[in-house]
MMTF fields as JSON, N, C-alpha, C and O atoms, coordinates in Angstrom:
{
  "mmtfVersion": "1.0.0",
  "mmtfProducer": "UNKNOWN",
  "numBonds": 471,
  "numAtoms": 472,
  "numGroups": 118,
  "numChains": 1,
  "numModels": 1,
  "chainsPerModel": [1],
  "groupsPerChain": [118],
  "chainIdList": ["A"],
  "bondAtomList": [4, 2, 8, 6, 12, 10, 16, 14, 20, 18, 24, 22, 28, 26, 32, 30, 36, 34, 40, 38, 44, 42, 48, 46, 52, 50, 56, 54, 60, 58, 64, 62, 68, 66, 72, 70, 76, 74, 80, 78, 84, 82, 88, 86, 92, 90, 96, 94, 100, 98, 104, 102, 108, 106, 112, 110, 116, 114, 120, 118, 124, 122, 128, 126, 132, 130, 136, 134, 140, 138, 144, 142, 148, 146, 152, 150, 156, 154, 160, 158, 164, 162, 168, 166, 172, 170, 176, 174, 180, 178, 184, 182, 188, 186, 192, 190, 196, 194, 200, 198, 204, 202, 208, 206, 212, 210, 216, 214, 220, 218, 224, 222, 228, 226, 232, 230, 236, 234, 240, 238, 244, 242, 248, 246, 252, 250, 256, 254, 260, 258, 264, 262, 268, 266, 272, 270, 276, 274, 280, 278, 284, 282, 288, 286, 292, 290, 296, 294, 300, 298, 304, 302, 308, 306, 312, 310, 316, 314, 320, 318, 324, 322, 328, 326, 332, 330, 336, 334, 340, 338, 344, 342, 348, 346, 352, 350, 356, 354, 360, 358, 364, 362, 368, 366, 372, 370, 376, 374, 380, 378, 384, 382, 388, 386, 392, 390, 396, 394, 400, 398, 404, 402, 408, 406, 412, 410, 416, 414, 420, 418, 424, 422, 428, 426, 432, 430, 436, 434, 440, 438, 444, 442, 448, 446, 452, 450, 456, 454, 460, 458, 464, 462, 468, 466],
  "bondOrderList": [1, 1, 1, 1, 1, 1, 1, 1, 1, 1, 1, 1, 1, 1, 1, 1, 1, 1, 1, 1, 1, 1, 1, 1, 1, 1, 1, 1, 1, 1, 1, 1, 1, 1, 1, 1, 1, 1, 1, 1, 1, 1, 1, 1, 1, 1, 1, 1, 1, 1, 1, 1, 1, 1, 1, 1, 1, 1, 1, 1, 1, 1, 1, 1, 1, 1, 1, 1, 1, 1, 1, 1, 1, 1, 1, 1, 1, 1, 1, 1, 1, 1, 1, 1, 1, 1, 1, 1, 1, 1, 1, 1, 1, 1, 1, 1, 1, 1, 1, 1, 1, 1, 1, 1, 1, 1, 1, 1, 1, 1, 1, 1, 1, 1, 1, 1, 1],
  "groupList": [{"groupName": "MET", "atomNameList": ["N", "CA", "C", "O"], "elementList": ["N", "C", "C", "O"], "formalChargeList": [0, 0, 0, 0], "bondAtomList": [1, 0, 2, 1, 3, 2], "bondOrderList": [1, 1, 2], "singleLetterCode": "M", "chemCompType": "L-PEPTIDE LINKING"}, {"groupName": "GLU", "atomNameList": ["N", "CA", "C", "O"], "elementList": ["N", "C", "C", "O"], "formalChargeList": [0, 0, 0, 0], "bondAtomList": [1, 0, 2, 1, 3, 2], "bondOrderList": [1, 1, 2], "singleLetterCode": "E", "chemCompType": "L-PEPTIDE LINKING"}, {"groupName": "LYS", "atomNameList": ["N", "CA", "C", "O"], "elementList": ["N", "C", "C", "O"], "formalChargeList": [0, 0, 0, 0], "bondAtomList": [1, 0, 2, 1, 3, 2], "bondOrderList": [1, 1, 2], "singleLetterCode": "K", "chemCompType": "L-PEPTIDE LINKING"}, {"groupName": "ARG", "atomNameList": ["N", "CA", "C", "O"], "elementList": ["N", "C", "C", "O"], "formalChargeList": [0, 0, 0, 0], "bondAtomList": [1, 0, 2, 1, 3, 2], "bondOrderList": [1, 1, 2], "singleLetterCode": "R", "chemCompType": "L-PEPTIDE LINKING"}, {"groupName": "HIS", "atomNameList": ["N", "CA", "C", "O"], "elementList": ["N", "C", "C", "O"], "formalChargeList": [0, 0, 0, 0], "bondAtomList": [1, 0, 2, 1, 3, 2], "bondOrderList": [1, 1, 2], "singleLetterCode": "H", "chemCompType": "L-PEPTIDE LINKING"}, {"groupName": "PHE", "atomNameList": ["N", "CA", "C", "O"], "elementList": ["N", "C", "C", "O"], "formalChargeList": [0, 0, 0, 0], "bondAtomList": [1, 0, 2, 1, 3, 2], "bondOrderList": [1, 1, 2], "singleLetterCode": "F", "chemCompType": "L-PEPTIDE LINKING"}, {"groupName": "ASN", "atomNameList": ["N", "CA", "C", "O"], "elementList": ["N", "C", "C", "O"], "formalChargeList": [0, 0, 0, 0], "bondAtomList": [1, 0, 2, 1, 3, 2], "bondOrderList": [1, 1, 2], "singleLetterCode": "N", "chemCompType": "L-PEPTIDE LINKING"}, {"groupName": "VAL", "atomNameList": ["N", "CA", "C", "O"], "elementList": ["N", "C", "C", "O"], "formalChargeList": [0, 0, 0, 0], "bondAtomList": [1, 0, 2, 1, 3, 2], "bondOrderList": [1, 1, 2], "singleLetterCode": "V", "chemCompType": "L-PEPTIDE LINKING"}, {"groupName": "LEU", "atomNameList": ["N", "CA", "C", "O"], "elementList": ["N", "C", "C", "O"], "formalChargeList": [0, 0, 0, 0], "bondAtomList": [1, 0, 2, 1, 3, 2], "bondOrderList": [1, 1, 2], "singleLetterCode": "L", "chemCompType": "L-PEPTIDE LINKING"}, {"groupName": "SER", "atomNameList": ["N", "CA", "C", "O"], "elementList": ["N", "C", "C", "O"], "formalChargeList": [0, 0, 0, 0], "bondAtomList": [1, 0, 2, 1, 3, 2], "bondOrderList": [1, 1, 2], "singleLetterCode": "S", "chemCompType": "L-PEPTIDE LINKING"}, {"groupName": "ALA", "atomNameList": ["N", "CA", "C", "O"], "elementList": ["N", "C", "C", "O"], "formalChargeList": [0, 0, 0, 0], "bondAtomList": [1, 0, 2, 1, 3, 2], "bondOrderList": [1, 1, 2], "singleLetterCode": "A", "chemCompType": "L-PEPTIDE LINKING"}, {"groupName": "ILE", "atomNameList": ["N", "CA", "C", "O"], "elementList": ["N", "C", "C", "O"], "formalChargeList": [0, 0, 0, 0], "bondAtomList": [1, 0, 2, 1, 3, 2], "bondOrderList": [1, 1, 2], "singleLetterCode": "I", "chemCompType": "L-PEPTIDE LINKING"}, {"groupName": "GLN", "atomNameList": ["N", "CA", "C", "O"], "elementList": ["N", "C", "C", "O"], "formalChargeList": [0, 0, 0, 0], "bondAtomList": [1, 0, 2, 1, 3, 2], "bondOrderList": [1, 1, 2], "singleLetterCode": "Q", "chemCompType": "L-PEPTIDE LINKING"}, {"groupName": "ASP", "atomNameList": ["N", "CA", "C", "O"], "elementList": ["N", "C", "C", "O"], "formalChargeList": [0, 0, 0, 0], "bondAtomList": [1, 0, 2, 1, 3, 2], "bondOrderList": [1, 1, 2], "singleLetterCode": "D", "chemCompType": "L-PEPTIDE LINKING"}, {"groupName": "TRP", "atomNameList": ["N", "CA", "C", "O"], "elementList": ["N", "C", "C", "O"], "formalChargeList": [0, 0, 0, 0], "bondAtomList": [1, 0, 2, 1, 3, 2], "bondOrderList": [1, 1, 2], "singleLetterCode": "W", "chemCompType": "L-PEPTIDE LINKING"}, {"groupName": "THR", "atomNameList": ["N", "CA", "C", "O"], "elementList": ["N", "C", "C", "O"], "formalChargeList": [0, 0, 0, 0], "bondAtomList": [1, 0, 2, 1, 3, 2], "bondOrderList": [1, 1, 2], "singleLetterCode": "T", "chemCompType": "L-PEPTIDE LINKING"}, {"groupName": "GLY", "atomNameList": ["N", "CA", "C", "O"], "elementList": ["N", "C", "C", "O"], "formalChargeList": [0, 0, 0, 0], "bondAtomList": [1, 0, 2, 1, 3, 2], "bondOrderList": [1, 1, 2], "singleLetterCode": "G", "chemCompType": "PEPTIDE LINKING"}, {"groupName": "TYR", "atomNameList": ["N", "CA", "C", "O"], "elementList": ["N", "C", "C", "O"], "formalChargeList": [0, 0, 0, 0], "bondAtomList": [1, 0, 2, 1, 3, 2], "bondOrderList": [1, 1, 2], "singleLetterCode": "Y", "chemCompType": "L-PEPTIDE LINKING"}, {"groupName": "PRO", "atomNameList": ["N", "CA", "C", "O"], "elementList": ["N", "C", "C", "O"], "formalChargeList": [0, 0, 0, 0], "bondAtomList": [1, 0, 2, 1, 3, 2], "bondOrderList": [1, 1, 2], "singleLetterCode": "P", "chemCompType": "L-PEPTIDE LINKING"}],
  "groupTypeList": [0, 1, 2, 3, 4, 5, 6, 3, 7, 8, 5, 9, 10, 9, 10, 8, 8, 11, 12, 13, 4, 6, 7, 14, 12, 15, 15, 7, 8, 13, 11, 9, 8, 2, 16, 10, 8, 11, 10, 17, 18, 13, 13, 5, 1, 16, 13, 8, 1, 3, 13, 5, 1, 8, 13, 11, 13, 11, 12, 16, 7, 6, 6, 6, 11, 7, 0, 3, 16, 15, 11, 10, 4, 6, 10, 6, 4, 9, 8, 16, 5, 9, 10, 12, 12, 8, 13, 11, 1, 9, 11, 15, 2, 8, 3, 3, 8, 7, 1, 8, 6, 8, 10, 13, 13, 1, 8, 8, 4, 3, 1, 11, 12, 10, 8, 11, 10, 4],
  "groupIdList": [1, 2, 3, 4, 5, 6, 7, 8, 9, 10, 11, 12, 13, 14, 15, 16, 17, 18, 19, 20, 21, 22, 23, 24, 25, 26, 27, 28, 29, 30, 31, 32, 33, 34, 35, 36, 37, 38, 39, 40, 41, 42, 43, 44, 45, 46, 47, 48, 49, 50, 51, 52, 53, 54, 55, 56, 57, 58, 59, 60, 61, 62, 63, 64, 65, 66, 67, 68, 69, 70, 71, 72, 73, 74, 75, 76, 77, 78, 79, 80, 81, 82, 83, 84, 85, 86, 87, 88, 89, 90, 91, 92, 93, 94, 95, 96, 97, 98, 99, 100, 101, 102, 103, 104, 105, 106, 107, 108, 109, 110, 111, 112, 113, 114, 115, 116, 117, 118],
  "secStructList": [7, 7, 7, 7, 1, 1, 7, 7, 3, 3, 3, 3, 3, 3, 3, 3, 3, 3, 3, 6, 6, 3, 3, 3, 3, 3, 3, 3, 3, 3, 3, 3, 6, 6, 3, 3, 3, 3, 3, 7, 7, 6, 6, 7, 7, 7, 7, 6, 6, 1, 7, 3, 3, 3, 3, 3, 3, 7, 1, 1, 6, 6, 7, 3, 3, 3, 3, 3, 3, 3, 3, 3, 3, 7, 7, 6, 6, 3, 3, 3, 3, 3, 3, 3, 3, 7, 7, 2, 2, 2, 2, 2, 2, 2, 2, 2, 2, 2, 2, 2, 2, 2, 7, 7, 2, 2, 2, 2, 2, 2, 2, 2, 2, 2, 2, 2, 2, 7],
  "xCoordList": [-16.975, -16.854, -15.436, -14.754, -15.267, -13.351, -12.88, -13.482, -11.859, -11.325, -10.012, -9.029, -9.991, -8.915, -7.89, -8.246, -6.621, -5.823, -5.162, -4.654, -5.341, -4.979, -6.034, -6.364, -6.415, -7.359, -6.785, -5.657, -7.766, -7.168, -7.79, -8.61, -7.054, -7.272, -7.608, -7.124, -8.391, -8.562, -7.079, -6.513, -6.783, -5.83, -5.764, -5.954, -5.448, -5.753, -4.222, -3.855, -3.53, -2.256, -1.918, -2.507, -1.172, -0.564, 0.372, 1.018, 0.415, 1.111, 2.129, 1.857, 2.911, 3.403, 3.418, 4.344, 2.704, 2.844, 3.792, 3.573, 4.675, 5.772, 5.989, 5.955, 6.204, 6.571, 7.719, 7.501, 8.958, 10.024, 10.445, 11.082, 9.984, 10.067, 8.985, 8.959, 7.99, 6.623, 6.191, 6.219, 5.669, 5.177, 3.851, 3.604, 2.746, 1.53, 1.156, 1.366, 0.684, 0.292, -1.273, -2.261, -1.206, -2.588, -2.6, -1.822, -3.668, -4.222, -4.407, -4.949, -3.882, -3.938, -5.463, -5.789, -6.25, -7.51, -7.594, -8.028, -6.918, -6.779, -5.354, -4.672, -5.011, -3.891, -3.624, -4.108, -3.138, -2.667, -1.346, -0.53, -0.967, 0.539, 0.995, 2.155, -0.246, 0.164, -0.191, -0.471, -0.17, -0.987, -1.533, -1.408, -2.401, -2.721, -4.015, -3.882, -5.126, -5.91, -5.769, -5.83, -5.573, -5.309, -6.47, -7.382, -6.08, -7.197, -6.774, -5.593, -7.448, -7.105, -6.228, -6.879, -5.198, -4.349, -4.809, -5.21, -4.789, -5.121, -4.249, -3.132, -4.757, -3.925, -2.768, -1.608, -3.561, -2.64, -2.496, -3.523, -1.448, -1.453, -0.1, 0.726, -0.14, 0.484, 0.358, -0.749, 1.465, 1.518, 0.943, 1.713, -0.475, -0.873, -0.309, -0.632, 0.487, 0.963, 2.638, 3.334, 3.032, 4.344, 4.304, 3.374, 5.461, 5.686, 5.419, 5.58, 4.986, 5.136, 5.726, 5.967, 6.139, 6.82, 5.247, 4.432, 5.364, 4.163, 4.901, 5.259, 5.015, 5.787, 4.992, 5.05, 4.298, 3.525, 4.222, 5.171, 3.568, 4.166, 3.205, 2.04, 3.558, 3.092, 3.227, 2.512, 3.873, 4.013, 5.177, 5.519, 5.872, 7.331, 8.429, 8.151, 9.867, 10.753, 11.278, 11.476, 11.439, 11.681, 11.015, 11.7, 9.951, 8.707, 8.098, 7.03, 8.482, 7.653, 7.943, 8.866, 6.973, 6.64, 6.617, 5.845, 7.662, 8.121, 7.492, 7.949, 6.493, 6.397, 6.424, 5.926, 7.343, 7.252, 6.404, 6.519, 5.429, 4.682, 3.758, 4.152, 2.619, 2.038, 0.501, 0.266, -0.4, -1.759, -2.698, -2.879, -3.1, -4.072, -5.458, -5.956, -6.013, -7.336, -7.301, -6.507, -8.41, -8.55, -10.174, -10.635, -10.781, -12.368, -12.563, -11.803, -14.054, -14.406, -13.468, -13.434, -12.717, -11.81, -10.756, -10.051, -10.641, -9.281, -8.45, -8.829, -7.312, -6.517, -5.875, -5.141, -6.349, -5.817, -4.195, -3.832, -3.24, -1.782, -1.368, -1.711, -0.669, -0.322, 1.238, 2.03, 1.668, 3.214, 3.661, 3.189, 4.758, 5.53, 7.005, 7.721, 7.242, 8.773, 8.69, 8.088, 9.333, 9.391, 10.726, 11.157, 11.277, 12.807, 12.114, 11.057, 13.341, 12.94, 12.475, 11.717, 13.009, 12.475, 11.045, 10.32, 10.649, 9.247, 8.18, 7.063, 8.461, 7.708, 7.676, 6.766, 8.959, 8.543, 7.391, 6.41, 7.722, 6.601, 5.256, 4.319, 5.025, 3.954, 3.25, 2.183, 4.096, 3.446, 3.061, 2.037, 3.895, 3.188, 2.191, 1.489, 1.763, 0.921, -0.437, -1.503, -0.47, -1.649, -1.92, -3.061, -0.752, -0.972, -1.963, -2.886, -1.465, -2.245, -3.643, -4.539, -3.824, -4.963, -6.089, -7.309, -5.266, -6.089, -7.163, -8.337, -6.135, -6.679, -7.089, -7.937, -6.188, -6.184, -5.329, -5.194, -4.351, -3.252, -2.919, -1.972, -4.152, -4.001, -4.399, -4.135, -5.08, -5.439, -4.101, -3.645, -3.124, -2.154, -0.973, -0.143, -0.819, 0.12, -0.155, 0.756, -1.5, -1.79, -1.596, -1.11, -1.759, -1.477, -0.039, 0.358, 0.868, 2.381, 2.647, 3.144, 2.399, 2.646, 2.114, 2.877, 1.029, 0.493, 1.315, 1.367, 1.979, 2.988, 4.134, 4.761, 4.441, 5.919, 5.556, 6.207, 4.758, 4.627, 4.26, 4.624, 3.463, 3.131, 4.365, 4.211],
  "yCoordList": [5.829, 5.993, 6.345, 6.996, 5.362, 5.524, 6.848, 7.411, 7.365, 8.471, 8.585, 9.044, 8.173, 8.337, 9.388, 10.478, 9.137, 10.493, 10.587, 11.593, 9.211, 9.594, 8.771, 7.588, 9.657, 9.407, 8.388, 8.511, 7.237, 6.269, 6.982, 7.899, 6.176, 6.622, 5.088, 4.253, 4.694, 3.557, 3.676, 4.635, 2.134, 1.836, 0.285, -0.459, -0.041, -1.419, -2.019, -1.763, -2.778, -3.276, -4.587, -4.821, -5.698, -6.739, -6.372, -5.324, -7.256, -7.122, -8.382, -9.424, -8.481, -9.325, -9.493, -8.849, -10.144, -10.216, -11.065, -12.275, -10.635, -11.496, -11.768, -10.835, -13.055, -13.086, -14.103, -15.107, -13.921, -14.708, -15.373, -14.679, -16.996, -17.336, -17.426, -17.807, -17.05, -17.068, -16.117, -15.002, -16.303, -15.423, -15.561, -16.515, -14.355, -14.88, -13.404, -12.198, -14.015, -12.938, -12.448, -13.173, -11.217, -10.549, -9.172, -8.79, -8.695, -7.244, -6.007, -6.131, -4.943, -3.767, -3.541, -3.828, -2.863, -2.412, -0.858, -0.263, -0.354, 0.987, 1.249, 0.381, 2.494, 3.015, 3.982, 4.92, 4.477, 5.641, 6.139, 5.419, 6.858, 7.378, 6.422, 6.016, 5.967, 5.011, 3.576, 2.937, 3.07, 1.836, 1.468, 2.265, 0.275, -0.227, -1.177, -1.939, -1.146, -2.681, -3.678, -3.501, -4.723, -5.433, -6.802, -7.011, -7.733, -8.619, -9.806, -10.128, -10.46, -11.766, -12.79, -13.478, -12.957, -13.835, -15.312, -15.784, -16.292, -17.565, -18.223, -17.75, -19.504, -20.335, -19.206, -19.416, -18.227, -17.361, -17.989, -18.499, -18.136, -18.847, -17.933, -18.407, -16.457, -15.641, -15.526, -15.85, -15.026, -15.004, -13.248, -12.348, -13.013, -11.55, -11.058, -9.914, -11.7, -10.842, -10.474, -10.082, -10.763, -10.518, -9.433, -9.253, -8.911, -8.065, -8.842, -10.059, -8.019, -8.241, -7.568, -6.43, -7.791, -6.88, -6.68, -7.527, -5.536, -5.884, -5.045, -3.869, -5.804, -5.415, -5.049, -5.687, -3.908, -3.516, -3.05, -2.268, -3.683, -3.398, -2.081, -2.366, -0.88, 0.098, -0.08, 0.653, -0.766, -0.925, -0.503, 0.63, -1.148, -0.728, -1.699, -2.492, -1.464, -2.083, -1.276, -0.062, -2.12, -1.857, -0.758, -0.015, -0.6, -0.019, 0.015, 0.627, -0.487, -1.094, -0.175, 0.64, -0.393, 0.311, -0.935, -1.893, -0.67, -1.422, -0.88, 0.165, -1.526, -1.151, -2.408, -3.498, -1.918, -3.019, -2.519, -1.359, -3.619, -3.008, -4.715, -5.878, -4.213, -5.245, -5.153, -4.372, -6.182, -6.124, -5.726, -6.295, -4.715, -3.762, -4.504, -4.606, -4.923, -5.732, -6.835, -6.953, -7.646, -8.431, -8.899, -10.009, -8.084, -8.451, -8.511, -8.364, -8.822, -9.142, -9.517, -8.975, -10.571, -10.803, -9.979, -10.184, -9.099, -8.435, -7.999, -8.267, -7.344, -7.283, -5.848, -5.469, -5.189, -3.883, -3.595, -3.521, -3.433, -3.546, -1.948, -0.995, -1.798, -0.672, -0.491, -1.249, 0.522, 0.642, 1.383, 2.431, 0.667, 1.148, 1.778, 2.526, 1.21, 1.578, 1.617, 0.755, 2.683, 2.645, 3.399, 4.269, 2.971, 3.748, 4.68, 4.627, 5.721, 6.8, 6.887, 7.776, 5.828, 5.723, 5.228, 5.581, 4.475, 3.927, 5.102, 5.133, 5.939, 6.85, 8.224, 9.053, 8.256, 9.074, 8.891, 9.619, 7.671, 7.017, 6.916, 7.15, 6.579, 6.496, 7.987, 8.236, 8.849, 10.197, 10.703, 11.349, 10.374, 10.74, 10.084, 10.71, 8.896, 8.337, 8.685, 8.496, 9.141, 9.483, 10.99, 11.434, 11.738, 13.058, 13.23, 14.028, 12.223, 11.999, 11.662, 12.059, 10.863, 10.166, 10.911, 10.783, 11.819, 12.486, 13.979, 14.241, 14.738, 15.817, 17.131, 17.994, 16.981, 18.302, 18.298, 17.497, 19.223, 19.72, 19.816, 19.314, 20.74, 20.978, 19.93, 19.905, 19.035, 17.61, 17.049, 16.683, 16.735, 16.031, 16.714, 15.956, 18.21, 18.574, 18.273, 18.134, 18.192, 18.352, 16.907, 16.657, 15.591, 14.258, 14.075, 13.273, 14.633, 14.434, 15.241, 14.588, 16.256, 17.065, 15.957, 15.626, 15.453, 14.373, 13.091, 12.56, 12.599, 11.398, 11.938, 11.252, 13.036, 13.24, 13.535, 12.829, 14.327, 14.089, 13.036, 12.966, 11.938, 10.703, 9.88, 8.795],
  "zCoordList": [14.442, 12.702, 12.932, 13.724, 11.511, 11.195, 10.714, 9.8, 11.266, 10.693, 10.012, 10.592, 8.799, 8.065, 7.832, 7.383, 8.109, 8.146, 6.478, 5.983, 5.793, 4.607, 3.524, 3.61, 2.591, 1.751, 0.697, 0.219, 0.332, -0.656, -1.798, -1.841, -2.88, -4.465, -4.74, -3.976, -5.765, -6.504, -7.508, -8.032, -7.467, -8.187, -8.172, -7.21, -9.473, -9.637, -10.318, -11.464, -9.428, -9.943, -9.591, -8.535, -9.993, -9.46, -8.323, -8.318, -7.389, -6.466, -5.944, -6.541, -5.256, -4.39, -2.94, -2.447, -2.062, -0.75, -0.121, -0.062, 0.287, 0.618, 2.213, 3.016, 2.589, 4.331, 4.181, 3.503, 4.776, 4.955, 3.454, 2.662, 3.051, 1.959, 1.216, 0.045, 1.925, 1.094, 0.466, 0.988, -0.839, -1.743, -2.392, -3.13, -2.054, -2.738, -3.961, -3.832, -4.825, -6.017, -5.687, -5.574, -5.584, -5.144, -6.139, -7.013, -5.671, -6.738, -5.593, -4.495, -6.086, -4.873, -5.722, -6.873, -4.533, -4.86, -5.199, -6.186, -3.807, -3.49, -2.896, -2.352, -3.062, -2.531, -1.749, -2.384, -0.693, 0.117, 0.305, -0.271, 0.746, 1.349, 2.314, 2.382, 3.291, 4.29, 4.257, 5.271, 3.007, 2.609, 1.774, 0.844, 1.402, 0.473, 0.867, 1.823, 0.224, 0.306, -0.818, -2.034, -0.136, -1.201, -1.297, -0.497, -2.669, -2.436, -1.611, -1.744, -0.852, -0.112, -0.938, -1.725, -0.907, -1.723, -1.753, -0.689, -3.141, -3.111, -2.107, -1.892, -1.337, -0.761, 0.447, 0.805, 0.735, 2.107, 3.2, 3.647, 3.846, 5.03, 5.739, 6.519, 5.212, 6.298, 7.66, 8.089, 8.759, 10.028, 9.939, 9.605, 10.29, 10.622, 11.819, 12.139, 12.567, 13.448, 13.434, 14.37, 11.949, 11.771, 10.35, 9.563, 10.37, 9.285, 7.856, 7.772, 6.714, 5.247, 4.327, 4.73, 3.058, 2.392, 1.041, 0.675, 0.734, -0.565, -1.722, -1.664, -2.617, -3.833, -5.303, -6.354, -5.033, -6.255, -7.614, -7.677, -8.713, -10.022, -10.531, -10.806, -10.649, -11.321, -12.979, -13.661, -13.471, -14.961, -15.354, -15.015, -15.993, -16.64, -15.911, -15.012, -16.527, -16.283, -14.795, -14.755, -13.714, -12.637, -11.939, -11.235, -12.037, -11.686, -10.592, -10.572, -9.627, -8.162, -7.211, -7.197, -6.315, -4.792, -3.97, -3.99, -3.247, -2.136, -0.777, -0.313, -0.14, 1.252, 2.043, 1.76, 3.461, 4.189, 5.547, 5.943, 6.317, 7.053, 7.623, 7.537, 8.108, 8.772, 7.845, 6.923, 8.403, 7.9, 9.262, 10.338, 8.789, 9.656, 9.667, 10.788, 8.852, 8.993, 7.891, 6.959, 8.252, 7.562, 6.956, 7.222, 6.287, 5.864, 4.35, 3.393, 4.508, 2.936, 1.72, 0.616, 2.185, 1.014, 0.645, -0.342, 1.378, 1.627, 2.514, 3.655, 2.451, 3.628, 3.405, 2.493, 4.462, 4.89, 5.003, 6.177, 4.121, 4.465, 4.919, 4.219, 6.049, 6.744, 6.496, 7.056, 5.65, 5.629, 6.668, 7.109, 7.087, 8.334, 7.902, 8.567, 6.509, 5.896, 4.463, 3.825, 3.893, 2.314, 2.119, 2.876, 1.071, 0.741, -0.292, -0.922, -0.185, -0.823, -2.26, -2.646, -3.123, -4.404, -4.472, -5.402, -3.582, -3.497, -2.912, -3.429, -1.984, -1.587, -2.678, -2.684, -3.643, -4.439, -5.268, -5.426, -5.821, -6.853, -6.327, -7.091, -5.043, -4.313, -4.467, -5.028, -3.848, -3.822, -5.358, -5.58, -6.261, -7.802, -8.157, -8.952, -7.856, -8.305, -7.449, -8.036, -6.213, -5.49, -5.965, -6.088, -6.222, -6.744, -8.027, -8.186, -8.882, -10.197, -10.003, -10.747, -8.906, -8.674, -7.87, -7.973, -6.944, -6.03, -6.655, -6.392, -7.567, -8.364, -7.411, -7.64, -6.253, -5.101, -4.547, -3.622, -4.885, -4.586, -3.012, -2.407, -2.449, -1.001, -0.081, 1.121, -0.763, 0.471, 0.049, 1.132, -0.937, -0.981, -0.16, 0.342, 0.031, 0.64, 2.205, 3.021, 2.51, 4.203, 4.216, 5.319, 3.403, 3.843, 3.845, 4.689, 3.09, 3.141, 4.641, 5.559, 4.785, 6.221, 7.253, 8.161, 7.175, 8.076, 8.317, 9.427, 7.189, 7.044, 7.702, 8.51, 7.441, 8.049, 9.618, 10.387, 10.161, 11.444, 12.076, 13.25, 11.527, 12.163, 12.617, 13.178]
}
């Protein structure tokens, strides 16, 4: 049985999956402090062994969350994106988004501590 360290919250948003000069349009299905589940992009031909950038549009001018990381799994017409690097602006927006959707302050604080310790 898989044990998650970070709870996912349902969240739907358009996003771009980027690798080198290749860009694929996708949709975020859910999100956590450590990554996102995204829909498998049309015409996807990315190298799953290399890093990607995920640029998530959270509505509004210059209101994106940008994650750099890897594809952790590929199943059921979706890709599990594991965030390895976020800038301070993106982590602040992500924390707020998870906080608004998690509705459990204690759980959020435990996850933030796990993220810092990770």
